[in-house]
Each structure stands twice: as C-alpha cells, then as structure tokens.
C-alpha positions, 0 to 999 in steps of 0.5 A: 829515428823510429819515433820520428817515422811514427810521428810523420805517419801519424801526422799523415793519417790525421786528416783521414782519422779526423774526417772519420771521427766527424762522420761518426760524431754526426751520426751519433748526434743524429741518432741522439736527436731522433731518440729524443724526438721520439720520446718527446713526441710519444709523451707530449702529444696524443698520437694514434696507436698505429703511429706509435707502433710504426715509430717503435718499429722504425727506431728500435730493432726487434732484438733489443731488450727492455733493459737496453731500451731503458738505458738508452732512454735513461740519460734523457728521460730518467737522469736521476733514476727515480723512474726505475726506483718507483718501478722497483717499489711497485714490484717489491713494495714501498721502501721502508726507511725505518729499516735503515734508521741510522742512514735515515737519521744521517740524512743519506736518503735526502741527498741520494738519487734513485739508483742509490735508493734502488740499492737499499730497496733491493738489499732490504728485499734480498730474501725475496730476490733469492739471496739468503745472506745473513749478518747484514747489520753492524753496530756503529761505534759510539752509538746504539744504532746499527747500520746496514753494511752489506748492500750486495744482492746476489744477481745470479739467482733465478728470482733476481733475473725474473725481477730484473725482467719485470723491473725493466718492463714496468719502468718502460710501461711507466715511461709510456714506451712499453710497446717498444719491446717486442 
C-alpha cells in the first residue's frame, strides 16, 4: 500500500516539478546563448576596449578564476583541447614526439585530442613541474622499444599549481578573453 501512496504523491507533484525543470532549462539555454554571443562578438568583430570590459563585468563575476572561465568557454571555443595544449607548449616548450618513439610509431598522437597530448607534454616535463618520480619507461614485449608507462604528474606541488595558473591565463590570452579575469 505504501508504494501506491508514493506513486500517487509523485504523480501529484509531477506537474510542479516539470514546470520547475522547464524554468531551469530556459535559464540554462539563455545563459548558454549569452556566453556564445559574448565569445563570438569579442573574437569576430572589432569592439572598443570599454565595450569589452563592460561585457566582461556584466557576464563574468569577479570571483571566477581563469580555470573556471576556460572550462566555461571550452565546450564552444576549445572542444578538442588544442588551445590548452598550445598554451602549455608556450610555457613548457614544444612537444618532442621523439621522447615517445613507441607511441609515435603506433600513430597514437595523430588520433589524439589536445587534452591527451597535454597529458604527454606534462609527463615529459614532470621534473620541471616539481615531480621527481623515476622509472617511467617499460620495454614493450617482442620489440626493442620502450613505452612511457607513468603519465601521472604530481598535481600537489607548488610548481605545478603555479604552472596551472599560468596555463589558464595564457590560454585565455590566446583565446582573446584574458581581461575577463580580475
């Protein structure tokens, strides 16, 4: 009997819940459209600096970090992650495919998106980022090649946190919205 009462209660509350869902969905779509319009207006047309700053103040709260802004823009402005990868290359140096001979010869990098490439770039520069882990290579059975087996980087180091801050500032600068971060 208890299940039937719960079902009737749920059926009774359904119209109210559906109405709330529709309101939230409309707000989400409106915000998404405003964000897309803001991005395209800043990159496709020549706007004055005061207009640009006014738009940033209107749409981006002052307590938002560069990382949050990047991930808000990424679905429409950097779907494949290559803007982030290129920004990391500017900071750490060009990606050297020869350090990953086995992966490169297998064609891993041709099909990889920017986020995957970023993992390899950061792993290659792990010592620069404050991670001193050893033994990152393993012999591939049946070959004379070694492959990279430990792609993790210690994200808790102070150097890595500084790198992340600089990375998101750089990617926003490259995307043309660096002034959005206050």
